[in-house]
C-alpha positions as CSV (number, residue, x, y, z in Angstrom):
1,M,8.7,8.5,-9.0
2,N,9.0,5.5,-6.6
3,R,8.0,7.8,-3.7
4,Y,4.9,9.0,-5.7
5,I,3.9,5.4,-6.4
6,T,4.2,4.5,-2.7
7,N,2.2,7.6,-1.7
8,N,-0.4,6.8,-4.4
9,A,-0.9,3.3,-3.0
10,L,-1.4,4.7,0.4
11,R,-3.9,7.2,-0.9
12,Y,-5.9,4.5,-2.6
13,A,-5.9,2.5,0.6
14,M,-7.2,5.6,2.5
15,Y,-9.9,6.2,-0.2
16,F,-11.1,2.7,0.4
17,I,-10.9,3.0,4.2
18,A,-13.0,6.2,4.0
19,V,-16.0,4.4,2.6
20,L,-15.4,0.9,4.2
21,P,-17.7,1.6,7.2
22,L,-20.5,2.5,4.8
23,F,-20.3,-0.9,3.2
24,I,-20.1,-2.6,6.6
25,F,-23.0,-0.8,8.3
26,R,-25.5,0.3,5.8
27,D,-28.6,-1.5,4.5
28,F,-29.5,-1.9,0.8
29,T,-31.6,0.9,-0.6
30,P,-35.2,0.0,-1.4
31,D,-35.2,1.1,-5.0
32,N,-32.5,-0.1,-7.4
33,E,-30.3,-2.1,-5.0
34,L,-33.1,-4.2,-3.6
35,R,-34.6,-4.7,-7.1
36,Y,-31.3,-6.1,-8.5
37,L,-31.1,-8.5,-5.5
38,S,-34.7,-9.7,-6.2
39,I,-34.1,-10.1,-9.9
40,A,-30.9,-12.1,-9.2
41,D,-32.8,-14.3,-6.7
42,E,-35.4,-15.0,-9.3
43,A,-32.8,-15.9,-11.9
44,L,-31.2,-18.3,-9.5
45,R,-34.5,-20.0,-8.8
46,N,-35.4,-20.2,-12.5
47,G,-31.9,-21.3,-13.6
48,N,-31.7,-18.3,-16.0
49,I,-28.3,-16.9,-17.1
50,F,-29.0,-14.5,-20.0
51,T,-32.7,-13.5,-19.5
52,F,-34.2,-11.9,-16.4
53,T,-37.6,-11.3,-14.9
54,N,-38.8,-9.1,-12.1
55,H,-41.6,-11.0,-10.4
56,G,-42.5,-12.7,-13.7
57,L,-42.2,-9.6,-15.9
58,I,-39.5,-9.3,-18.5
59,Y,-36.5,-7.2,-17.2
60,A,-34.4,-6.5,-20.2
61,D,-33.4,-3.0,-19.0
62,K,-29.8,-4.0,-18.2
63,P,-27.3,-6.5,-19.6
64,P,-26.3,-9.5,-17.5
65,L,-22.8,-8.7,-16.2
66,Y,-23.8,-6.9,-13.0
67,L,-26.7,-9.3,-12.3
68,W,-24.2,-12.2,-12.7
69,I,-22.0,-10.6,-10.0
70,V,-25.1,-10.3,-7.7
71,M,-25.9,-14.0,-8.4
72,L,-22.3,-15.0,-7.7
73,G,-22.3,-13.3,-4.3
74,K,-25.6,-15.1,-3.4
75,Y,-24.2,-18.4,-4.6
76,L,-20.9,-18.0,-2.7
77,F,-22.2,-16.7,0.6
78,G,-25.8,-17.9,0.7
79,H,-27.0,-14.3,1.2
80,H,-26.4,-11.0,-0.4
81,S,-23.2,-9.5,1.0
82,M,-23.0,-5.7,0.9
83,L,-19.2,-5.9,1.3
84,F,-18.8,-8.3,-1.6
85,L,-20.9,-6.2,-4.0
86,S,-19.2,-3.0,-2.9
87,I,-16.0,-4.4,-4.5
88,F,-17.6,-4.1,-7.9
89,S,-18.5,-0.4,-7.3
90,F,-15.5,0.9,-5.5
91,V,-12.6,-0.9,-7.0
92,P,-13.7,0.3,-10.5
93,T,-13.7,3.8,-9.0
94,L,-10.1,3.4,-8.0
95,V,-9.2,2.0,-11.4
96,V,-10.7,5.1,-13.1
97,V,-8.8,7.4,-10.8
98,Y,-5.6,5.4,-11.4
99,I,-5.9,5.5,-15.2
100,M,-6.7,9.2,-15.3
101,D,-3.8,10.0,-12.9
102,K,-1.4,7.9,-15.0
103,W,-2.7,9.5,-18.2
104,V,-1.8,13.0,-17.1
105,G,1.3,12.1,-15.2
106,N,3.7,13.9,-17.5
107,L,1.7,17.2,-17.5
108,L,1.1,17.8,-13.8
109,T,3.1,18.1,-10.6
110,E,2.5,15.7,-7.7
111,S,0.3,18.2,-5.8
112,E,-1.7,19.0,-9.0
113,R,-2.3,15.2,-9.6
114,L,-3.4,14.8,-6.0
115,A,-5.8,17.7,-6.4
116,G,-7.2,16.0,-9.5
117,Q,-7.7,12.7,-7.7
118,L,-9.5,14.3,-4.8
119,M,-11.7,16.5,-6.9
120,L,-12.8,13.5,-8.9
121,M,-13.2,11.3,-5.8
122,T,-15.4,13.9,-4.0
123,S,-17.5,15.0,-6.9
124,G,-21.1,14.4,-5.9
125,F,-22.3,11.8,-8.4
126,F,-18.9,10.2,-8.7
127,I,-18.5,9.3,-5.1
128,G,-22.3,8.7,-4.9
129,T,-22.0,6.1,-7.7
130,A,-18.9,4.6,-6.0
131,I,-20.9,3.8,-2.9
132,I,-24.3,2.9,-4.4
133,L,-24.4,-0.7,-5.6
134,R,-25.1,-0.2,-9.3
135,M,-23.4,-1.1,-12.6
136,D,-22.6,2.5,-13.6
137,M,-19.1,2.8,-12.2
138,L,-18.2,-0.6,-13.6
139,M,-19.3,0.7,-17.1
140,C,-17.4,3.9,-16.5
141,M,-14.2,1.9,-15.8
142,F,-14.5,0.0,-19.1
143,I,-15.2,3.1,-21.1
144,V,-12.2,4.9,-19.6
145,L,-10.0,1.8,-20.3
146,A,-11.3,1.7,-23.9
147,L,-10.6,5.4,-24.4
148,Y,-7.2,5.2,-22.8
149,T,-6.3,2.2,-24.9
150,F,-7.4,4.0,-28.1
151,F,-5.2,7.0,-27.2
152,R,-2.2,4.7,-26.6
153,I,-2.7,3.3,-30.1
154,Y,-3.3,6.7,-31.6
155,S,-0.2,8.2,-30.0
156,G,2.0,5.3,-31.1
157,Q,2.5,4.0,-27.5
158,G,0.3,1.0,-27.9
159,K,1.3,-2.6,-27.7
160,P,0.1,-5.3,-30.1
161,R,-2.4,-6.6,-27.5
162,D,-4.1,-3.1,-27.3
163,S,-5.8,-3.7,-30.7
164,I,-7.6,-6.7,-29.0
165,L,-8.1,-5.1,-25.6
166,F,-9.8,-2.0,-27.1
167,P,-12.9,-3.9,-28.5
168,I,-13.0,-6.1,-25.4
169,Y,-13.2,-3.0,-23.2
170,V,-16.0,-1.6,-25.4
171,F,-17.9,-4.8,-25.3
172,M,-17.6,-5.1,-21.5
173,A,-19.0,-1.5,-21.3
174,I,-21.9,-2.5,-23.4
175,F,-22.3,-5.8,-21.5
176,T,-22.4,-3.8,-18.3
177,K,-24.9,-1.0,-19.1
178,G,-26.0,-1.3,-22.7
179,P,-25.7,1.1,-25.7
180,I,-24.1,4.0,-23.7
181,G,-21.1,1.7,-23.4
182,L,-20.7,1.9,-27.3
183,I,-22.0,5.5,-27.8
184,V,-19.4,7.3,-25.6
185,P,-16.2,5.7,-27.1
186,L,-17.5,5.5,-30.7
187,F,-18.7,9.1,-30.9
188,S,-15.8,10.5,-28.9
189,I,-13.3,8.9,-31.2
190,L,-15.1,9.8,-34.4
191,V,-15.4,13.5,-33.4
192,F,-11.7,13.6,-32.3
193,L,-10.5,12.2,-35.6
194,L,-12.8,14.6,-37.5
195,L,-11.3,17.5,-35.6
196,K,-7.8,16.2,-36.3
197,K,-8.8,15.7,-40.0
198,E,-7.8,12.1,-39.7
199,I,-11.2,10.5,-40.2
200,K,-9.7,8.2,-42.9
201,T,-7.7,6.4,-40.2
202,I,-10.9,5.3,-38.5
203,G,-10.3,1.7,-39.8
204,R,-7.2,1.5,-37.7
205,Y,-9.4,1.6,-34.5
206,W,-12.9,0.5,-35.7
207,G,-11.7,-1.8,-38.4
208,W,-12.3,-5.5,-39.2
209,K,-10.5,-6.7,-36.0
210,T,-12.5,-4.5,-33.7
211,L,-15.8,-5.2,-35.4
212,T,-15.2,-8.9,-35.6
213,I,-14.5,-9.2,-31.9
214,L,-17.5,-7.0,-31.0
215,L,-19.8,-8.9,-33.3
216,A,-18.6,-12.3,-32.0
217,L,-19.0,-11.3,-28.4
218,C,-22.4,-9.7,-28.9
219,G,-23.5,-12.6,-31.1
220,A,-22.7,-15.1,-28.3
221,W,-24.6,-12.9,-25.9
222,F,-27.6,-12.6,-28.2
223,A,-27.6,-16.3,-29.0
224,G,-27.8,-17.0,-25.2
225,V,-30.7,-14.6,-24.9
226,Y,-32.5,-16.1,-27.8
227,S,-32.0,-19.7,-26.5
228,E,-33.5,-18.7,-23.1
229,G,-36.0,-16.0,-23.9
230,G,-36.8,-16.4,-27.6
231,S,-37.4,-13.6,-30.0
232,S,-39.7,-11.5,-27.8
233,Y,-37.0,-11.0,-25.1
234,L,-34.4,-10.4,-27.7
235,N,-36.6,-7.8,-29.5
236,N,-37.2,-6.1,-26.1
237,L,-33.5,-6.0,-25.4
238,L,-32.4,-4.8,-28.8
239,F,-35.2,-2.4,-29.7
240,N,-37.4,-1.4,-26.8
241,Q,-34.5,-0.7,-24.4
242,T,-32.4,1.1,-27.0
243,V,-34.2,2.7,-30.0
244,N,-37.4,3.5,-28.1
245,R,-35.5,5.0,-25.1
246,A,-33.4,7.1,-27.4
247,V,-36.2,8.5,-29.6
248,N,-39.3,8.6,-27.5
249,S,-38.4,7.4,-24.0
250,F,-41.0,5.6,-21.9
251,H,-38.7,6.1,-18.9
252,H,-36.6,9.1,-17.6
253,K,-37.8,11.4,-20.3
254,A,-36.4,14.9,-19.9
255,P,-35.8,18.1,-22.0
256,F,-32.7,18.9,-23.9
257,Y,-31.2,21.3,-21.3
258,Y,-31.4,18.6,-18.6
259,Y,-27.7,18.0,-18.4
260,F,-26.9,21.7,-18.1
261,I,-28.7,21.6,-14.8
262,A,-27.4,18.2,-13.8
263,F,-23.8,19.3,-14.3
264,V,-24.1,21.7,-11.4
265,Y,-25.1,19.2,-8.8
266,S,-23.4,16.1,-10.3
267,L,-19.9,17.7,-10.0
268,A,-20.6,19.6,-6.8
269,P,-18.7,21.0,-4.9
270,W,-16.4,21.5,-7.9
271,S,-18.9,22.2,-10.6
272,L,-18.5,26.0,-10.5
273,L,-14.7,25.8,-10.6
274,I,-14.8,23.2,-13.4
275,A,-17.3,25.2,-15.5
276,G,-15.3,28.4,-15.0
277,V,-12.0,26.8,-16.0
278,L,-13.4,25.0,-19.0
279,I,-15.2,28.1,-20.3
280,S,-12.0,30.2,-19.8
281,G,-9.8,27.6,-21.4
282,I,-12.0,27.3,-24.4
283,K,-12.3,31.1,-24.8
284,R,-8.5,31.4,-24.6
285,K,-7.9,28.4,-26.9
286,L,-5.7,26.6,-24.3
287,V,-5.8,23.3,-26.1
288,S,-2.2,22.7,-27.0
289,N,-1.8,18.9,-27.4
290,D,-3.8,15.9,-28.4
291,L,-4.5,14.8,-24.9
292,E,-6.2,18.0,-24.0
293,R,-8.1,18.0,-27.3
294,F,-9.2,14.4,-26.7
295,F,-10.4,15.1,-23.1
296,L,-12.4,18.1,-24.2
297,T,-13.8,16.1,-27.1
298,I,-14.9,13.3,-24.8
299,G,-16.6,15.6,-22.4
300,L,-18.4,17.8,-24.9
301,T,-19.3,15.0,-27.3
302,T,-20.8,12.9,-24.5
303,F,-22.7,16.0,-23.1
304,V,-24.2,16.9,-26.5
305,T,-24.9,13.3,-27.6
306,L,-26.7,12.3,-24.5
307,S,-28.7,15.6,-24.6
308,L,-30.1,14.5,-27.9
309,F,-31.5,11.3,-26.5
310,S,-35.0,11.3,-25.0
311,S,-34.1,9.2,-21.9
312,K,-31.9,11.2,-19.5
313,L,-30.4,10.6,-16.1
314,A,-27.5,12.5,-14.5
315,V,-25.7,9.3,-13.9
316,Y,-25.6,8.7,-17.7
317,M,-23.0,11.5,-17.8
318,L,-20.7,9.6,-15.4
319,P,-18.1,8.6,-18.1
320,A,-17.6,12.3,-19.0
321,F,-16.9,13.4,-15.4
322,P,-13.3,12.2,-15.2
323,F,-12.4,14.1,-18.3
324,F,-14.1,17.3,-17.2
325,V,-12.3,17.1,-13.9
326,Y,-8.8,16.3,-15.2
327,L,-8.9,18.8,-18.1
328,S,-9.9,21.5,-15.6
329,V,-6.9,20.5,-13.4
330,I,-4.6,20.7,-16.5
331,W,-5.9,24.1,-17.4
332,L,-5.8,25.3,-13.8
333,A,-2.1,24.8,-14.0
334,K,-1.9,26.6,-17.4
335,L,-4.0,29.6,-16.4
336,G,-2.2,30.1,-13.1
337,P,-3.9,31.2,-9.9
338,Q,-6.6,33.9,-10.5
339,K,-9.0,35.7,-8.2
340,W,-12.1,34.1,-9.6
341,M,-10.7,30.6,-9.1
342,F,-10.3,31.3,-5.4
343,I,-13.8,32.6,-5.2
344,L,-15.3,29.5,-6.9
345,V,-13.5,27.2,-4.5
346,G,-14.3,29.5,-1.6
347,I,-18.0,29.3,-2.2
348,P,-18.3,25.5,-1.3
349,A,-15.7,26.1,1.4
350,C,-18.0,28.7,3.0
351,L,-21.0,26.4,2.7
352,L,-19.1,23.6,4.4
353,C,-18.2,25.9,7.3
354,L,-22.0,26.0,8.0
355,A,-22.2,22.2,8.4
356,F,-21.6,22.1,12.2
357,P,-24.0,24.9,13.0
358,A,-26.6,23.3,10.7
359,T,-26.5,20.0,12.8
360,L,-27.4,22.1,15.9
361,I,-30.0,24.4,14.3
362,F,-31.9,22.1,11.8
363,P,-33.5,19.8,14.4
364,H,-35.3,22.9,15.9
365,F,-36.8,23.9,12.5
366,V,-36.9,20.8,10.4
367,D,-38.7,17.5,11.0
368,L,-36.0,14.9,10.7
369,N,-38.7,12.2,10.4
370,G,-37.0,9.7,12.7
371,F,-33.4,10.5,11.7
372,H,-31.2,10.0,14.8
373,L,-28.9,13.0,15.2
374,S,-26.2,11.4,17.2
375,A,-22.9,12.8,18.5
376,I,-21.3,11.0,15.5
377,V,-23.3,13.0,13.0
378,I,-22.5,16.2,14.8
379,F,-18.8,15.4,14.8
380,S,-18.9,14.8,11.1
381,G,-20.4,18.3,10.8
382,V,-17.4,19.5,12.9
383,V,-15.1,17.8,10.4
384,L,-16.7,19.5,7.5
385,S,-16.7,22.9,9.1
386,A,-13.1,22.6,10.1
387,S,-12.1,21.6,6.6
388,G,-14.0,24.5,5.2
389,I,-12.3,27.0,7.6
390,L,-8.8,25.5,6.9
391,A,-9.4,25.6,3.2
392,L,-10.4,29.3,3.4
393,K,-7.2,29.9,5.3
394,Y,-5.2,28.4,2.4
395,L,-7.2,30.2,-0.2
396,R,-6.5,33.5,1.6
397,G,-2.8,32.6,1.4
398,S,-3.1,32.1,-2.3
399,H,-2.6,28.3,-2.0
400,L,-5.3,27.1,-4.4
401,N,-4.3,23.4,-4.6
402,R,-4.0,23.2,-0.8
403,G,-7.5,24.6,-0.5
404,I,-8.9,22.0,-2.9
405,I,-7.0,19.1,-1.2
406,T,-8.0,20.2,2.3
407,L,-11.7,20.6,1.3
408,S,-11.7,17.2,-0.4
409,A,-9.9,15.4,2.4
410,G,-12.5,16.9,4.9
411,I,-15.3,15.5,2.8
412,L,-13.9,12.0,2.7
413,L,-13.1,12.1,6.5
414,A,-16.7,13.3,7.2
415,V,-18.0,10.4,5.1
416,F,-15.9,8.0,7.2
417,V,-17.1,9.5,10.5
418,A,-20.8,9.7,9.5
419,S,-20.8,6.1,8.5
420,F,-20.6,5.0,12.1
421,A,-24.1,6.6,12.6
422,L,-25.7,4.2,10.1
423,P,-26.6,1.4,12.5
424,K,-29.0,3.8,14.3
425,N,-30.3,5.3,11.1
426,N,-30.5,2.2,8.8
427,A,-34.3,2.3,9.2
428,M,-34.3,5.5,7.3
429,L,-32.2,4.1,4.5
430,G,-33.4,0.5,4.0
431,L,-36.1,-2.0,4.9
432,K,-34.2,-4.9,6.4
433,I,-35.0,-3.9,10.0
434,L,-38.7,-3.6,9.2
435,C,-38.8,-7.0,7.4
436,D,-36.9,-8.7,10.2
437,Q,-39.5,-7.4,12.7
438,A,-42.3,-8.6,10.4
439,K,-40.7,-12.1,10.1
440,T,-40.6,-12.3,13.9
441,T,-44.3,-11.4,14.1
442,A,-45.1,-14.0,11.3
443,K,-43.2,-16.7,13.2
444,E,-45.2,-15.9,16.4
445,K,-48.4,-16.4,14.4
446,G,-47.2,-19.6,12.8
447,G,-47.0,-18.1,9.4
448,V,-48.7,-15.2,7.5
449,N,-49.5,-14.0,4.0
450,Y,-47.6,-10.8,2.9
451,Y,-49.2,-7.9,1.1
452,Y,-48.2,-4.3,0.2
453,C,-50.2,-1.3,-0.7
454,E,-49.2,2.0,-2.3
455,M,-45.6,1.2,-1.9
456,T,-43.2,1.5,-4.9
457,K,-41.3,-1.7,-5.6
458,G,-42.8,-3.3,-2.5
459,D,-42.7,-6.7,-4.2
460,N,-38.9,-6.7,-3.9
461,L,-39.2,-7.2,-0.1
462,D,-39.2,-10.9,-0.9
463,V,-35.4,-10.6,-0.7
464,Y,-35.7,-10.2,3.1
465,L,-38.9,-12.1,3.7
466,G,-38.1,-15.2,1.7
467,K,-41.7,-15.2,0.4
468,P,-43.6,-13.4,-2.4
469,L,-45.8,-10.5,-1.6
470,E,-49.1,-9.6,-3.3
471,M,-49.9,-6.1,-4.4
472,L,-53.1,-4.6,-3.2
473,E,-54.9,-1.5,-4.5
474,I,-56.7,0.7,-2.0
475,K,-60.1,-0.7,-3.1
476,D,-58.8,-4.2,-2.4
477,L,-58.4,-3.4,1.3
478,Y,-62.2,-3.5,1.6
479,E,-62.8,-6.3,-0.8
480,P,-64.2,-9.5,1.0
481,N,-61.8,-12.4,1.0
482,K,-59.1,-10.4,-0.9
483,I,-56.8,-10.6,2.1
484,Q,-56.1,-14.1,3.4
485,T,-55.5,-13.8,7.1
486,P,-53.5,-13.9,9.2
487,A,-51.6,-11.3,7.1
488,I,-49.1,-8.6,7.2
489,L,-49.5,-5.5,5.1
490,F,-46.6,-3.2,4.2
491,T,-47.1,0.5,3.4
492,W,-45.4,3.8,4.0
493,Q,-46.0,7.1,5.6
494,K,-46.8,9.2,2.5
495,A,-49.4,6.7,1.3
496,I,-51.2,6.9,4.7
497,E,-51.0,10.7,4.8
498,R,-52.6,11.2,1.4
499,N,-55.2,8.5,1.4
500,D,-58.1,8.7,3.9
501,S,-59.2,5.2,2.9
502,I,-56.0,3.7,4.2
503,Q,-56.3,5.6,7.4
504,V,-59.8,4.3,7.9
505,F,-58.6,0.7,7.2
506,L,-55.8,0.9,9.7
507,K,-58.0,2.0,12.6
508,G,-57.9,-0.6,15.4
509,K,-55.1,-2.6,13.8
510,K,-51.7,-3.2,15.3
511,I,-49.2,-1.0,13.4
512,H,-45.4,-1.2,13.6
513,Q,-43.3,1.7,12.3
514,T,-39.7,1.7,11.3
515,G,-38.5,4.9,9.7
516,S,-41.0,6.0,7.1
517,Y,-42.4,2.5,6.5
518,Y,-45.0,0.4,8.3
519,Y,-46.3,-3.1,8.6
520,V,-49.7,-3.8,9.8
521,E,-51.0,-7.0,11.4
522,I,-54.3,-8.1,10.0
523,E,-56.2,-10.9,11.9
524,H,-59.5,-11.0,10.0
């Protein structure tokens, strides 16, 4: 056991090292990451704690916890630190892996537990959420902790403090992402107790103590919201962002079957294997203990419940992914190696074998749009192809776990290698380079006014520019006195390609391009 603990610590360190260069070298993404930074900056300027605005417009989409973290980083360092913020995405990832590994410790061998860790770590949306700076993984961690704490109490292994920790974890999940933080643990536990015909014991877990703690914490939060933003903000938070999104979403609306499709790419490259094992296990009635029944209940209840809501995003399913992965690992061990399992692992292995040839062939047939295909990128392709080939070798030798472990390790190593290509490709990812160039131009002119046109969330460039930007519609470009010169106008490639009016306006003007984005100097 001590050897496993030591090896586990080393693995977690290696998981972190695999993504560390990403956090050191990459820029913030223009959409959500830059928006959260801009919202945090605005809150710091306005002295707000519980209520937020995005360029003057109410932003009640998310609870305050993650925005507090962003604000804290800006306060501590004087700027937004990618490395600091990454702690609150990747450390929760490791906590989730640790809890799941500990939970199944008595059911699996060391190699099976390692395969489970690596399958989860390399599942598309799981690792993607771990490296993109959002609140989703933080919420997932609190939900997993809440469910783990419930199961400890249910199975008689809990400690007195667990009855207090359970509602605190649920609240923290709500305080991180909103209603989904309550929906997943509440519905999962209710359905589990119904299946066990123990629904009368619900008060043991969702009784007066849990409700009192939840109501007290939520009451303190809502009181803070009301004191800062009044009834209109509180109404927006409690109803517009919850009930309206669930019943008739104004945002991310999708059909019922959305998550069936999302399952395939969210858990890639393991989605086919996981689906195959789960379907086979359900058909063969493999559930033999409460842990397996609870894992299956969490996964399916979350899947069905979220499918009923109007607003859908693949990332909403994140809390279910650890349970899908680990239940499939448990059932892999029960089912024993079977030919179809090797095929379902072999498919992604074969695809990864093509990674290196793809880096050589694609540039001749696909417009990379400024992406710098360096030797580092090519070498990451070599790593992926080598891991695919080695995994196929293990699969042919009937070593399923070795094949899974090899493929997963190759993916993490390729991420590590490819990260070093980011400095030359950051212009394709973020807008810091473009804004730094624009600031240099503005300094040379002694100051300018900033505008943006046909550019989604262009107002969030104020994070880099230190000044607000004004949005212009295409007709405004030709409106006398609408643009106060000297000025800099930001736009992007697709806007120029699809609008003749912008093309005409840009003729004769000095244009600077970085990646797919542009800034234009306007003198008069």
